N, CA, C, O and the ligand as a Tripos MOL2 file, in Angstrom:
@<TRIPOS>MOLECULE
protein
  285   283    72     0     0
PROTEIN
NO_CHARGES

@<TRIPOS>ATOM
      1 N         138.2130  106.4600  155.1260 N.3       1 MET1
      2 CA        139.4180  106.3070  154.1640 C.3       1 MET1
      3 C         140.4410  107.4070  154.5130 C.2       1 MET1
      4 O         140.1260  108.5310  154.9050 O.2       1 MET1
      5 N         141.6320  106.9880  154.3380 N.am      2 PRO2
      6 CA        142.7080  107.9720  154.7670 C.3       2 PRO2
      7 C         142.8800  109.0340  153.7100 C.2       2 PRO2
      8 O         142.6250  108.8200  152.5250 O.2       2 PRO2
      9 N         143.2910  110.1100  154.1450 N.am      3 ILE3
     10 CA        143.5360  111.2400  153.2520 C.3       3 ILE3
     11 C         145.1570  111.4320  153.1620 C.2       3 ILE3
     12 O         145.8540  111.5960  154.1630 O.2       3 ILE3
     13 N         145.5920  111.3940  152.0080 N.am      4 TYR4
     14 CA        147.0160  111.5720  151.7550 C.3       4 TYR4
     15 C         147.3110  112.8540  151.1100 C.2       4 TYR4
     16 O         146.5120  113.3390  150.3090 O.2       4 TYR4
     17 N         148.4190  113.4320  151.4150 N.am      5 GLU5
     18 CA        148.9010  114.6810  150.9000 C.3       5 GLU5
     19 C         149.8690  114.3800  149.7950 C.2       5 GLU5
     20 O         150.7660  113.5450  149.9150 O.2       5 GLU5
     21 N         149.6520  115.1070  148.6900 N.am      6 PHE6
     22 CA        150.5520  114.9890  147.5570 C.3       6 PHE6
     23 C         151.1660  116.2260  147.1450 C.2       6 PHE6
     24 O         150.6040  117.2970  147.3760 O.2       6 PHE6
     25 N         152.2840  116.1610  146.5470 N.am      7 LYS7
     26 CA        152.9070  117.3460  145.9690 C.3       7 LYS7
     27 C         153.3420  117.1100  144.4560 C.2       7 LYS7
     28 O         154.1580  116.2580  144.1040 O.2       7 LYS7
     29 N         152.6920  117.9710  143.6380 N.am      8 CYS8
     30 CA        153.0930  117.8050  142.2130 C.3       8 CYS8
     31 C         154.5880  118.1720  141.9550 C.2       8 CYS8
     32 O         155.0970  119.2070  142.3850 O.2       8 CYS8
     33 N         155.1700  117.3430  141.2990 N.am      9 THR9
     34 CA        156.5430  117.6730  140.9630 C.3       9 THR9
     35 C         156.6800  118.5670  139.6590 C.2       9 THR9
     36 O         157.7640  119.0280  139.3020 O.2       9 THR9
     37 N         155.5390  118.7630  139.0060 N.am     10 THR10
     38 CA        155.5150  119.5670  137.8060 C.3      10 THR10
     39 C         155.2410  121.0900  138.1270 C.2      10 THR10
     40 O         155.9310  122.0200  137.7110 O.2      10 THR10
     41 N         154.1080  121.1980  138.9480 N.am     11 CYS11
     42 CA        153.8630  122.7450  139.2840 C.3      11 CYS11
     43 C         154.0910  122.8890  140.7360 C.2      11 CYS11
     44 O         153.9520  124.0080  141.2300 O.2      11 CYS11
     45 N         154.4260  121.8820  141.4800 N.am     12 HIS12
     46 CA        154.7290  122.0550  142.9290 C.3      12 HIS12
     47 C         153.5440  122.4570  143.7150 C.2      12 HIS12
     48 O         153.6180  123.2050  144.6890 O.2      12 HIS12
     49 N         152.4880  121.9580  143.2810 N.am     13 ALA13
     50 CA        151.1970  122.2030  143.9760 C.3      13 ALA13
     51 C         150.9570  121.0830  145.0020 C.2      13 ALA13
     52 O         151.1680  119.8950  144.7580 O.2      13 ALA13
     53 N         150.5040  121.5560  146.1540 N.am     14 GLU14
     54 CA        150.1900  120.4630  147.1640 C.3      14 GLU14
     55 C         148.6470  120.3700  147.2860 C.2      14 GLU14
     56 O         147.9330  121.3730  147.2810 O.2      14 GLU14
     57 N         148.1780  119.1070  147.3960 N.am     15 PHE15
     58 CA        146.8410  118.8810  147.4850 C.3      15 PHE15
     59 C         146.6100  117.5780  148.2330 C.2      15 PHE15
     60 O         147.4760  116.7070  148.3100 O.2      15 PHE15
     61 N         145.4000  117.4840  148.7820 N.am     16 GLU16
     62 CA        145.0360  116.2520  149.4900 C.3      16 GLU16
     63 C         143.9890  115.5050  148.7870 C.2      16 GLU16
     64 O         143.0590  116.0500  148.1910 O.2      16 GLU16
     65 N         144.1790  114.1840  148.8790 N.am     17 THR17
     66 CA        143.2980  113.3300  148.0830 C.3      17 THR17
     67 C         142.9250  112.0620  149.0110 C.2      17 THR17
     68 O         143.7650  111.4730  149.6920 O.2      17 THR17
     69 N         141.6840  111.7510  148.9560 N.am     18 ILE18
     70 CA        141.2920  110.5700  149.7030 C.3      18 ILE18
     71 C         141.4850  109.3730  148.7670 C.2      18 ILE18
     72 O         140.9840  109.3360  147.6430 O.2      18 ILE18
     73 N         142.2320  108.4020  149.2860 N.am     19 VAL19
     74 CA        142.5070  107.2320  148.4700 C.3      19 VAL19
     75 C         142.0450  106.0360  149.1830 C.2      19 VAL19
     76 O         141.9930  106.0680  150.4120 O.2      19 VAL19
     77 N         141.7090  105.0030  148.5470 N.am     20 ALA20
     78 CA        141.1870  103.6880  149.1180 C.3      20 ALA20
     79 C         142.2660  103.0980  149.9360 C.2      20 ALA20
     80 O         141.9860  102.6420  151.0450 O.2      20 ALA20
     81 N         143.4830  103.0660  149.4840 N.am     21 SER21
     82 CA        144.5830  102.4820  150.1570 C.3      21 SER21
     83 C         145.8840  103.0460  149.7360 C.2      21 SER21
     84 O         145.8890  103.7420  148.7200 O.2      21 SER21
     85 N         146.9500  102.8490  150.3570 N.am     22 SER22
     86 CA        148.2260  103.4250  150.0910 C.3      22 SER22
     87 C         148.7340  102.8290  148.7430 C.2      22 SER22
     88 O         149.6120  103.4110  148.1060 O.2      22 SER22
     89 N         148.1840  101.6880  148.3250 N.am     23 ALA23
     90 CA        148.6490  101.0310  147.1820 C.3      23 ALA23
     91 C         147.9680  101.5190  145.8790 C.2      23 ALA23
     92 O         148.3330  101.1470  144.7630 O.2      23 ALA23
     93 N         146.9260  102.4000  146.1140 N.am     24 LYS24
     94 CA        146.1430  102.9060  144.9950 C.3      24 LYS24
     95 C         146.4840  104.3620  144.7770 C.2      24 LYS24
     96 O         145.5970  105.0930  144.3380 O.2      24 LYS24
     97 N         147.5880  104.8180  145.0180 N.am     25 THR25
     98 CA        147.8980  106.2160  144.7870 C.3      25 THR25
     99 C         148.4610  106.4490  143.4690 C.2      25 THR25
    100 O         148.8580  107.5780  143.1790 O.2      25 THR25
    101 N         148.5370  105.4180  142.5850 N.am     26 GLU26
    102 CA        149.1780  105.5690  141.2580 C.3      26 GLU26
    103 C         148.2590  106.4070  140.3190 C.2      26 GLU26
    104 O         148.7210  107.1120  139.4230 O.2      26 GLU26
    105 N         146.9580  106.2870  140.5760 N.am     27 GLY27
    106 CA        146.0200  106.9980  139.6630 C.3      27 GLY27
    107 C         145.7180  108.4540  140.0860 C.2      27 GLY27
    108 O         144.9290  109.1730  139.4730 O.2      27 GLY27
    109 N         146.4170  108.8330  141.1930 N.am     28 VAL28
    110 CA        146.1550  110.2000  141.6490 C.3      28 VAL28
    111 C         146.8150  111.2080  140.6740 C.2      28 VAL28
    112 O         147.9700  111.0430  140.2820 O.2      28 VAL28
    113 N         146.1240  112.1520  140.3320 N.am     29 LYS29
    114 CA        146.6940  113.1440  139.5330 C.3      29 LYS29
    115 C         146.6680  114.5330  140.2000 C.2      29 LYS29
    116 O         145.9150  114.7660  141.1450 O.2      29 LYS29
    117 N         147.4960  115.4340  139.6910 N.am     30 CYS30
    118 CA        147.5250  116.8230  140.2460 C.3      30 CYS30
    119 C         146.2220  117.5780  140.0140 C.2      30 CYS30
    120 O         145.6620  117.5690  138.9170 O.2      30 CYS30
    121 N         145.7780  118.1990  141.0250 N.am     31 THR31
    122 CA        144.4680  118.9210  140.8440 C.3      31 THR31
    123 C         144.6380  120.2550  140.0520 C.2      31 THR31
    124 O         143.7070  120.9130  139.5890 O.2      31 THR31
    125 N         146.0070  120.5660  139.9630 N.am     32 GLN32
    126 CA        146.1530  121.9470  139.3150 C.3      32 GLN32
    127 C         146.4510  121.6540  137.7810 C.2      32 GLN32
    128 O         145.7830  122.1990  136.9020 O.2      32 GLN32
    129 N         147.3920  120.8470  137.5250 N.am     33 CYS33
    130 CA        147.7970  120.6850  136.1910 C.3      33 CYS33
    131 C         147.4650  119.3070  135.4740 C.2      33 CYS33
    132 O         147.6680  119.0890  134.2800 O.2      33 CYS33
    133 N         146.9110  118.3880  136.4050 N.am     34 GLY34
    134 CA        146.5810  117.0890  136.0240 C.3      34 GLY34
    135 C         147.7100  116.1650  135.7010 C.2      34 GLY34
    136 O         147.5560  115.1820  134.9760 O.2      34 GLY34
    137 N         148.8610  116.4980  136.2580 N.am     35 SER35
    138 CA        149.9560  115.6950  135.8660 C.3      35 SER35
    139 C         149.9850  114.5290  136.9700 C.2      35 SER35
    140 O         149.6540  114.6590  138.1490 O.2      35 SER35
    141 N         150.4100  113.4620  136.3980 N.am     36 SER36
    142 CA        150.5930  112.2160  137.3270 C.3      36 SER36
    143 C         151.8450  112.0550  137.9690 C.2      36 SER36
    144 O         152.0530  111.1210  138.7440 O.2      36 SER36
    145 N         152.7690  112.9950  137.6620 N.am     37 ASP37
    146 CA        154.0760  112.9940  138.2510 C.3      37 ASP37
    147 C         154.0030  113.6860  139.6330 C.2      37 ASP37
    148 O         154.4170  114.8310  139.8120 O.2      37 ASP37
    149 N         153.4610  112.9290  140.5830 N.am     38 ILE38
    150 CA        153.4820  113.5400  141.9820 C.3      38 ILE38
    151 C         154.1620  112.6720  142.9500 C.2      38 ILE38
    152 O         154.4990  111.5130  142.7080 O.2      38 ILE38
    153 N         154.3440  113.2830  144.0480 N.am     39 SER39
    154 CA        155.0480  112.5170  145.1530 C.3      39 SER39
    155 C         154.1960  112.6160  146.3990 C.2      39 SER39
    156 O         153.5820  113.6560  146.6370 O.2      39 SER39
    157 N         154.1420  111.6580  147.1330 N.am     40 ARG40
    158 CA        153.3560  111.7530  148.3890 C.3      40 ARG40
    159 C         154.1240  112.3160  149.4500 C.2      40 ARG40
    160 O         155.3110  112.0380  149.6240 O.2      40 ARG40
    161 N         153.4070  113.1760  150.2320 N.am     41 ILE41
    162 CA        154.0170  113.7980  151.3320 C.3      41 ILE41
    163 C         153.7250  112.9640  152.5830 C.2      41 ILE41
    164 O         152.5900  112.8050  153.0320 O.2      41 ILE41
    165 N         154.8490  112.4420  153.1130 N.am     42 LEU42
    166 CA        154.7000  111.5770  154.2120 C.3      42 LEU42
    167 C         154.5880  112.4220  155.6090 C.2      42 LEU42
    168 O         155.5690  112.6430  156.3190 O.2      42 LEU42
    169 N         153.4110  112.8140  155.8750 N.am     43 SER43
    170 CA        153.2160  113.5270  157.0990 C.3      43 SER43
    171 C         151.9600  113.0840  157.7420 C.2      43 SER43
    172 O         150.8910  113.0600  157.1310 O.2      43 SER43
    173 N         152.1020  112.7190  159.0260 N.am     44 THR44
    174 CA        150.9060  112.1390  159.5960 C.3      44 THR44
    175 C         149.9440  113.2520  160.0050 C.2      44 THR44
    176 O         150.3460  114.4150  160.0190 O.2      44 THR44
    177 N         148.7470  112.9560  160.3220 N.am     45 VAL45
    178 CA        147.6770  113.8260  160.5430 C.3      45 VAL45
    179 C         147.9380  114.5240  161.9820 C.2      45 VAL45
    180 O         147.6530  115.6990  162.2170 O.2      45 VAL45
    181 N         148.4520  113.7370  162.7980 N.am     46 ASN46
    182 CA        148.6170  114.2400  164.2340 C.3      46 ASN46
    183 C         149.6700  115.3140  164.2020 C.2      46 ASN46
    184 O         149.6850  116.1260  165.1270 O.2      46 ASN46
    185 N         150.5470  115.3990  163.2360 N.am     47 SER47
    186 CA        151.7150  116.3710  163.2260 C.3      47 SER47
    187 C         151.1020  117.6900  162.9410 C.2      47 SER47
    188 O         151.6950  118.7020  163.3130 O.2      47 SER47
    189 N         149.8830  117.7810  162.2690 N.am     48 LYS48
    190 CA        149.3480  119.0760  161.8620 C.3      48 LYS48
    191 C         148.5320  119.6910  163.0710 C.2      48 LYS48
    192 O         148.2310  120.8850  163.0630 O.2      48 LYS48
    193 N         148.2120  118.9220  164.0170 N.am     49 ILE49
    194 CA        147.5250  119.4930  165.1310 C.3      49 ILE49
    195 C         148.4680  120.2500  166.0990 C.2      49 ILE49
    196 O         149.4220  119.7090  166.6580 O.2      49 ILE49
    197 N         148.1520  121.4140  166.2320 N.am     50 LYS50
    198 CA        149.0160  122.1770  167.1940 C.3      50 LYS50
    199 C         148.5920  121.9350  168.5700 C.2      50 LYS50
    200 O         147.4270  122.1360  168.9120 O.2      50 LYS50
    201 N         149.5130  121.5010  169.3960 N.am     51 ARG51
    202 CA        149.2050  121.2110  170.7580 C.3      51 ARG51
    203 C         149.5710  122.4350  171.5620 C.2      51 ARG51
    204 O         150.7380  122.5930  171.9220 O.2      51 ARG51
    205 N         148.6510  123.2880  171.8530 N.am     52 THR52
    206 CA        149.0100  124.4990  172.5730 C.3      52 THR52
    207 C         148.5760  124.2690  174.0940 C.2      52 THR52
    208 O         147.4380  123.9200  174.4070 O.2      52 THR52
    209 N         149.5030  124.4800  174.9080 N.am     53 GLY53
    210 CA        149.1510  124.4090  176.3360 C.3      53 GLY53
    211 C         149.3100  123.1070  176.9270 C.2      53 GLY53
    212 O         149.0580  122.9280  178.1180 O.2      53 GLY53
    213 N         149.7270  122.1530  176.1430 N.am     54 SER54
    214 CA        149.8580  120.8070  176.5750 C.3      54 SER54
    215 C         151.3470  120.4680  176.9160 C.2      54 SER54
    216 O         151.6560  119.3210  177.2390 O.2      54 SER54
    217 N         152.2070  121.4130  176.8460 N.am     55 LEU55
    218 CA        153.6100  121.0890  177.1250 C.3      55 LEU55
    219 C         153.8350  121.0330  178.7090 C.2      55 LEU55
    220 O         153.4830  121.9260  179.4790 O.2      55 LEU55
    221 N         154.4350  119.9210  179.0520 N.am     56 PRO56
    222 CA        154.6300  119.7210  180.5440 C.3      56 PRO56
    223 C         155.6050  120.7910  181.0430 C.2      56 PRO56
    224 O         156.7620  120.8280  180.6230 O.2      56 PRO56
    225 N         155.1570  121.6140  181.8920 N.am     57 MET57
    226 CA        156.0710  122.5920  182.4960 C.3      57 MET57
    227 C         156.9410  121.9840  183.5300 C.2      57 MET57
    228 O         156.5510  121.0350  184.2100 O.2      57 MET57
    229 N         158.0700  122.4950  183.6550 N.am     58 ALA58
    230 CA        159.0470  121.9130  184.6810 C.3      58 ALA58
    231 C         158.5600  122.3370  186.1100 C.2      58 ALA58
    232 O         158.6390  123.4970  186.5130 O.2      58 ALA58
    233 N         158.0860  121.3680  186.7880 N.am     59 ALA59
    234 CA        157.5720  121.6330  188.1100 C.3      59 ALA59
    235 C         158.7410  121.9160  189.1300 C.2      59 ALA59
    236 O         159.6810  121.1230  189.1800 O.2      59 ALA59
    237 N         158.7090  122.9180  189.8660 N.am     60 PRO60
    238 CA        159.8020  123.3420  190.8260 C.3      60 PRO60
    239 C         159.7710  122.3630  192.0580 C.2      60 PRO60
    240 O         159.6600  122.8050  193.2020 O.2      60 PRO60
    241 N         159.8690  121.0750  191.7970 N.am     61 SER61
    242 CA        159.9230  120.0890  192.8360 C.3      61 SER61
    243 C         161.1520  120.1490  193.6440 C.2      61 SER61
    244 O         161.1370  119.8950  194.8480 O.2      61 SER61
    245 N         162.2080  120.4780  193.0060 N.am     62 THR62
    246 CA        163.5360  120.4110  193.6530 C.3      62 THR62
    247 C         163.6960  121.5610  194.6560 C.2      62 THR62
    248 O         164.4050  121.4400  195.6550 O.2      62 THR62
    249 N         163.0010  122.7100  194.3550 N.am     63 GLY63
    250 CA        163.1700  123.9250  195.2270 C.3      63 GLY63
    251 C         162.3600  123.5940  196.5020 C.2      63 GLY63
    252 O         162.8030  124.0170  197.5700 O.2      63 GLY63
    253 N         161.2650  122.9070  196.4900 N.am     64 CYS64
    254 CA        160.5090  122.6590  197.5920 C.3      64 CYS64
    255 C         161.1440  121.6480  198.5960 C.2      64 CYS64
    256 O         161.0150  121.7340  199.8170 O.2      64 CYS64
    257 N         161.8470  120.6790  197.9390 N.am     65 ARG65
    258 CA        162.4370  119.6360  198.7610 C.3      65 ARG65
    259 C         163.6060  120.2280  199.5430 C.2      65 ARG65
    260 O         163.8980  119.7020  200.6160 O.2      65 ARG65
    261 N         164.2600  121.2190  199.1230 N.am     66 SER66
    262 CA        165.4260  121.7240  199.8150 C.3      66 SER66
    263 C         164.9600  122.4860  201.0380 C.2      66 SER66
    264 O         165.7380  122.6390  201.9800 O.2      66 SER66
    265 N         163.7380  122.9690  201.0690 N.am     67 LYS67
    266 CA        163.2510  123.6960  202.2660 C.3      67 LYS67
    267 C         162.7620  122.8040  203.3370 C.2      67 LYS67
    268 O         162.8520  123.1550  204.5130 O.2      67 LYS67
    269 N         162.2290  121.6220  202.9820 N.am     68 SER68
    270 CA        161.5780  120.7690  203.8320 C.3      68 SER68
    271 C         162.5840  119.7000  204.4190 C.2      68 SER68
    272 O         162.3220  118.5080  204.5820 O.2      68 SER68
    273 N         163.7100  120.2930  204.6930 N.am     69 GLY69
    274 CA        164.7060  119.2680  205.2080 C.3      69 GLY69
    275 C         164.7700  119.2970  206.7990 C.2      69 GLY69
    276 O         164.4360  118.3140  207.4600 O.2      69 GLY69
    277 N         165.1850  120.3890  207.3290 N.am     70 PHE70
    278 CA        165.3270  120.4990  208.8010 C.3      70 PHE70
    279 C         164.5830  121.7350  209.2680 C.2      70 PHE70
    280 O         165.0460  122.8530  209.0420 O.2      70 PHE70
    281 N         163.4230  121.5570  209.9240 N.am     71 SER71
    282 CA        162.6190  122.7000  210.3070 C.3      71 SER71
    283 C         161.9040  122.3120  211.6030 C.2      71 SER71
    284 O         161.1460  123.1110  212.1520 O.2      71 SER71
    285 ZN        150.7050  119.9230  139.0260 Zn       72 ZN72
@<TRIPOS>BOND
     1     1     2 1
     2     2     3 1
     3     3     4 2
     4     3     5 am
     5     5     6 1
     6     6     7 1
     7     7     8 2
     8     7     9 am
     9     9    10 1
    10    10    11 1
    11    11    12 2
    12    11    13 am
    13    13    14 1
    14    14    15 1
    15    15    16 2
    16    15    17 am
    17    17    18 1
    18    18    19 1
    19    19    20 2
    20    19    21 am
    21    21    22 1
    22    22    23 1
    23    23    24 2
    24    23    25 am
    25    25    26 1
    26    26    27 1
    27    27    28 2
    28    27    29 am
    29    29    30 1
    30    30    31 1
    31    31    32 2
    32    31    33 am
    33    33    34 1
    34    34    35 1
    35    35    36 2
    36    35    37 am
    37    37    38 1
    38    38    39 1
    39    39    40 2
    40    39    41 am
    41    41    42 1
    42    42    43 1
    43    43    44 2
    44    43    45 am
    45    45    46 1
    46    46    47 1
    47    47    48 2
    48    47    49 am
    49    49    50 1
    50    50    51 1
    51    51    52 2
    52    51    53 am
    53    53    54 1
    54    54    55 1
    55    55    56 2
    56    55    57 am
    57    57    58 1
    58    58    59 1
    59    59    60 2
    60    59    61 am
    61    61    62 1
    62    62    63 1
    63    63    64 2
    64    63    65 am
    65    65    66 1
    66    66    67 1
    67    67    68 2
    68    67    69 am
    69    69    70 1
    70    70    71 1
    71    71    72 2
    72    71    73 am
    73    73    74 1
    74    74    75 1
    75    75    76 2
    76    75    77 am
    77    77    78 1
    78    78    79 1
    79    79    80 2
    80    79    81 am
    81    81    82 1
    82    82    83 1
    83    83    84 2
    84    83    85 am
    85    85    86 1
    86    86    87 1
    87    87    88 2
    88    87    89 am
    89    89    90 1
    90    90    91 1
    91    91    92 2
    92    91    93 am
    93    93    94 1
    94    94    95 1
    95    95    96 2
    96    95    97 am
    97    97    98 1
    98    98    99 1
    99    99   100 2
   100    99   101 am
   101   101   102 1
   102   102   103 1
   103   103   104 2
   104   103   105 am
   105   105   106 1
   106   106   107 1
   107   107   108 2
   108   107   109 am
   109   109   110 1
   110   110   111 1
   111   111   112 2
   112   111   113 am
   113   113   114 1
   114   114   115 1
   115   115   116 2
   116   115   117 am
   117   117   118 1
   118   118   119 1
   119   119   120 2
   120   119   121 am
   121   121   122 1
   122   122   123 1
   123   123   124 2
   124   123   125 am
   125   125   126 1
   126   126   127 1
   127   127   128 2
   128   127   129 am
   129   129   130 1
   130   130   131 1
   131   131   132 2
   132   131   133 am
   133   133   134 1
   134   134   135 1
   135   135   136 2
   136   135   137 am
   137   137   138 1
   138   138   139 1
   139   139   140 2
   140   139   141 am
   141   141   142 1
   142   142   143 1
   143   143   144 2
   144   143   145 am
   145   145   146 1
   146   146   147 1
   147   147   148 2
   148   147   149 am
   149   149   150 1
   150   150   151 1
   151   151   152 2
   152   151   153 am
   153   153   154 1
   154   154   155 1
   155   155   156 2
   156   155   157 am
   157   157   158 1
   158   158   159 1
   159   159   160 2
   160   159   161 am
   161   161   162 1
   162   162   163 1
   163   163   164 2
   164   163   165 am
   165   165   166 1
   166   166   167 1
   167   167   168 2
   168   167   169 am
   169   169   170 1
   170   170   171 1
   171   171   172 2
   172   171   173 am
   173   173   174 1
   174   174   175 1
   175   175   176 2
   176   175   177 am
   177   177   178 1
   178   178   179 1
   179   179   180 2
   180   179   181 am
   181   181   182 1
   182   182   183 1
   183   183   184 2
   184   183   185 am
   185   185   186 1
   186   186   187 1
   187   187   188 2
   188   187   189 am
   189   189   190 1
   190   190   191 1
   191   191   192 2
   192   191   193 am
   193   193   194 1
   194   194   195 1
   195   195   196 2
   196   195   197 am
   197   197   198 1
   198   198   199 1
   199   199   200 2
   200   199   201 am
   201   201   202 1
   202   202   203 1
   203   203   204 2
   204   203   205 am
   205   205   206 1
   206   206   207 1
   207   207   208 2
   208   207   209 am
   209   209   210 1
   210   210   211 1
   211   211   212 2
   212   211   213 am
   213   213   214 1
   214   214   215 1
   215   215   216 2
   216   215   217 am
   217   217   218 1
   218   218   219 1
   219   219   220 2
   220   219   221 am
   221   221   222 1
   222   222   223 1
   223   223   224 2
   224   223   225 am
   225   225   226 1
   226   226   227 1
   227   227   228 2
   228   227   229 am
   229   229   230 1
   230   230   231 1
   231   231   232 2
   232   231   233 am
   233   233   234 1
   234   234   235 1
   235   235   236 2
   236   235   237 am
   237   237   238 1
   238   238   239 1
   239   239   240 2
   240   239   241 am
   241   241   242 1
   242   242   243 1
   243   243   244 2
   244   243   245 am
   245   245   246 1
   246   246   247 1
   247   247   248 2
   248   247   249 am
   249   249   250 1
   250   250   251 1
   251   251   252 2
   252   251   253 am
   253   253   254 1
   254   254   255 1
   255   255   256 2
   256   255   257 am
   257   257   258 1
   258   258   259 1
   259   259   260 2
   260   259   261 am
   261   261   262 1
   262   262   263 1
   263   263   264 2
   264   263   265 am
   265   265   266 1
   266   266   267 1
   267   267   268 2
   268   267   269 am
   269   269   270 1
   270   270   271 1
   271   271   272 2
   272   271   273 am
   273   273   274 1
   274   274   275 1
   275   275   276 2
   276   275   277 am
   277   277   278 1
   278   278   279 1
   279   279   280 2
   280   279   281 am
   281   281   282 1
   282   282   283 1
   283   283   284 2
@<TRIPOS>SUBSTRUCTURE
     1 MET1         2 RESIDUE 1 A MET
     2 PRO2         6 RESIDUE 1 A PRO
     3 ILE3        10 RESIDUE 1 A ILE
     4 TYR4        14 RESIDUE 1 A TYR
     5 GLU5        18 RESIDUE 1 A GLU
     6 PHE6        22 RESIDUE 1 A PHE
     7 LYS7        26 RESIDUE 1 A LYS
     8 CYS8        30 RESIDUE 1 A CYS
     9 THR9        34 RESIDUE 1 A THR
    10 THR10       38 RESIDUE 1 A THR
    11 CYS11       42 RESIDUE 1 A CYS
    12 HIS12       46 RESIDUE 1 A HIS
    13 ALA13       50 RESIDUE 1 A ALA
    14 GLU14       54 RESIDUE 1 A GLU
    15 PHE15       58 RESIDUE 1 A PHE
    16 GLU16       62 RESIDUE 1 A GLU
    17 THR17       66 RESIDUE 1 A THR
    18 ILE18       70 RESIDUE 1 A ILE
    19 VAL19       74 RESIDUE 1 A VAL
    20 ALA20       78 RESIDUE 1 A ALA
    21 SER21       82 RESIDUE 1 A SER
    22 SER22       86 RESIDUE 1 A SER
    23 ALA23       90 RESIDUE 1 A ALA
    24 LYS24       94 RESIDUE 1 A LYS
    25 THR25       98 RESIDUE 1 A THR
    26 GLU26      102 RESIDUE 1 A GLU
    27 GLY27      106 RESIDUE 1 A GLY
    28 VAL28      110 RESIDUE 1 A VAL
    29 LYS29      114 RESIDUE 1 A LYS
    30 CYS30      118 RESIDUE 1 A CYS
    31 THR31      122 RESIDUE 1 A THR
    32 GLN32      126 RESIDUE 1 A GLN
    33 CYS33      130 RESIDUE 1 A CYS
    34 GLY34      134 RESIDUE 1 A GLY
    35 SER35      138 RESIDUE 1 A SER
    36 SER36      142 RESIDUE 1 A SER
    37 ASP37      146 RESIDUE 1 A ASP
    38 ILE38      150 RESIDUE 1 A ILE
    39 SER39      154 RESIDUE 1 A SER
    40 ARG40      158 RESIDUE 1 A ARG
    41 ILE41      162 RESIDUE 1 A ILE
    42 LEU42      166 RESIDUE 1 A LEU
    43 SER43      170 RESIDUE 1 A SER
    44 THR44      174 RESIDUE 1 A THR
    45 VAL45      178 RESIDUE 1 A VAL
    46 ASN46      182 RESIDUE 1 A ASN
    47 SER47      186 RESIDUE 1 A SER
    48 LYS48      190 RESIDUE 1 A LYS
    49 ILE49      194 RESIDUE 1 A ILE
    50 LYS50      198 RESIDUE 1 A LYS
    51 ARG51      202 RESIDUE 1 A ARG
    52 THR52      206 RESIDUE 1 A THR
    53 GLY53      210 RESIDUE 1 A GLY
    54 SER54      214 RESIDUE 1 A SER
    55 LEU55      218 RESIDUE 1 A LEU
    56 PRO56      222 RESIDUE 1 A PRO
    57 MET57      226 RESIDUE 1 A MET
    58 ALA58      230 RESIDUE 1 A ALA
    59 ALA59      234 RESIDUE 1 A ALA
    60 PRO60      238 RESIDUE 1 A PRO
    61 SER61      242 RESIDUE 1 A SER
    62 THR62      246 RESIDUE 1 A THR
    63 GLY63      250 RESIDUE 1 A GLY
    64 CYS64      254 RESIDUE 1 A CYS
    65 ARG65      258 RESIDUE 1 A ARG
    66 SER66      262 RESIDUE 1 A SER
    67 LYS67      266 RESIDUE 1 A LYS
    68 SER68      270 RESIDUE 1 A SER
    69 GLY69      274 RESIDUE 1 A GLY
    70 PHE70      278 RESIDUE 1 A PHE
    71 SER71      282 RESIDUE 1 A SER
    72 ZN72       285 GROUP 0 **** ****
């Protein structure tokens, strides 16, 4: 089941709750103050994963091509 992040608009506490579906988030209450006045944080799970070292580095292909012209 998906885990959704919520933020309480009363005490501004952020918490995660497993819900059966996105349509059943009405019964979710704040874990801090128990208030039902919460808002769902729309953030995907993949955005929390830090991709370290996966950035495509710019390959110096243009530099090599200029040398292999006339030799
Ligand atoms: Zn709260």
